[in-house]
C-alpha positions in Angstrom: 39.1 -23.1 15.0 37.2 -25.7 13.0 35.2 -24.9 9.9 32.0 -26.0 11.7 32.6 -23.1 14.1 32.6 -20.7 11.1 29.1 -22.0 10.2 28.1 -21.3 13.8 29.5 -17.8 13.7 27.8 -17.2 10.4 24.5 -18.3 11.9 25.0 -16.0 14.9 25.7 -13.1 12.6 22.5 -13.7 10.7 20.6 -13.6 14.0 22.3 -10.3 14.6 21.4 -9.1 11.1 17.7 -10.1 11.7 17.6 -7.7 14.6 18.6 -4.9 12.3 15.8 -5.5 9.8 13.1 -2.8 9.4 10.4 -4.8 7.5 8.8 -8.0 8.5 9.5 -9.7 5.2 13.2 -9.0 5.3 13.3 -10.0 9.0 11.6 -13.4 8.2 13.9 -14.0 5.2 17.0 -13.4 7.3 15.5 -15.6 10.1 15.0 -18.4 7.6 18.7 -18.1 6.5 19.6 -18.1 10.2 17.5 -21.3 10.8 19.2 -23.0 7.9 22.7 -22.2 9.1 21.9 -23.2 12.7 20.4 -26.5 11.5 23.6 -27.2 9.6 25.7 -26.2 12.6 23.6 -28.3 15.0 23.7 -31.3 12.8 27.4 -31.2 11.9 28.5 -30.2 15.5 26.2 -32.8 17.1 24.5 -30.0 19.1 21.0 -31.5 19.1 19.1 -28.9 21.2 20.2 -26.2 18.6 19.3 -28.5 15.8 15.8 -29.3 17.2 15.1 -25.7 18.1 15.8 -24.4 14.6 14.2 -27.4 12.8 11.1 -26.3 14.7 11.5 -22.6 14.0 12.0 -23.0 10.3 8.4 -24.0 9.3 7.1 -21.3 11.7 9.2 -18.6 9.9 8.2 -20.0 6.5 4.5 -19.8 7.3 4.8 -16.3 8.8 6.8 -15.1 5.8 4.1 -16.5 3.5 1.3 -14.8 5.5 3.2 -11.5 5.6 3.7 -11.5 1.8 0.0 -12.3 1.4 -1.0 -9.4 3.7 1.4 -7.1 1.8 -0.1 -8.1 -1.5 -3.6 -7.6 -0.1 -2.7 -4.1 1.2 -1.1 -3.2 -2.1 -4.2 -4.4 -4.0 -6.5 -2.5 -1.6 -4.4 0.7 -2.0 -4.5 0.3 -5.8 -8.2 0.0 -5.7 -8.5 3.0 -3.5 -6.3 5.0 -5.8 -8.4 3.9 -8.8 -11.5 5.0 -7.0 -9.9 8.3 -6.1 -8.9 8.9 -9.7 -12.4 8.1 -10.8 -13.8 10.6 -8.4 -11.2 13.2 -9.5 -12.2 12.5 -13.1 -15.9 13.0 -12.2 -15.0 16.3 -10.4 -12.9 17.4 -13.4 -15.8 16.7 -15.7 -18.3 18.5 -13.5 -15.9 21.5 -13.3 -15.6 21.6 -17.1 -19.4 21.5 -17.4 -19.8 24.4 -14.8 -17.2 26.4 -16.7 -19.1 25.8 -20.0 -22.4 26.7 -18.4 -20.9 29.9 -17.0 -19.7 30.9 -20.5 -23.0 30.1 -22.0 -24.9 32.0 -19.3 -22.7 35.1 -19.8 -23.3 34.9 -23.5 -27.1 34.6 -23.1 -27.5 37.4 -20.6 -28.4 40.8 -22.2 -26.4 43.7 -20.9 -29.4 45.4 -19.4 -29.6 42.7 -16.6 -26.4 44.0 -15.1 -25.8 40.7 -13.2 -22.4 40.4 -11.5 -20.2 37.5 -12.2 -20.9 36.2 -8.7 -24.6 36.1 -9.4 -24.1 34.3 -12.6 -21.7 31.9 -11.0 -24.2 31.2 -8.1 -27.0 30.5 -10.7 -24.7 28.2 -12.6 -23.8 26.3 -9.4 -27.4 25.9 -8.5 -28.1 24.4 -11.9 -25.1 22.1 -11.5 -26.4 21.0 -8.1 -29.8 20.3 -9.6 -28.2 18.3 -12.4 -26.3 16.2 -9.8 -29.4 15.6 -7.8 -31.2 14.5 -10.9 -28.4 12.0 -11.7 -28.7 10.6 -8.2 -32.4 9.9 -8.4 
């Protein structure tokens, strides 16, 4: 067996490895390695159809890898923005909850004992005040 055949076998094994990849970025990366090995094999072994095929496939794989990385970066940025928005909303909800709890404590302190309002009635009144405050902020 000649050493050029070893390059051919290595190229064949990289094709096999590309079929085992689970992500598109790793698949394209291994396919590019496969293209390079097949170009070397085709050129050194004077197998011109293999050489021409893989010299054509190499730029295609490079472009597709570049696009896949851009899409992945875009998705990651979009997810990060969505996460930031969610955290902002959670922060707003937390702030509103703190205000409601503070209003409940203040309402309980202000109510004289003779009113005999239940905690549920006080809570309902506080939530109505909170809803009115939110509507006022939206206007």
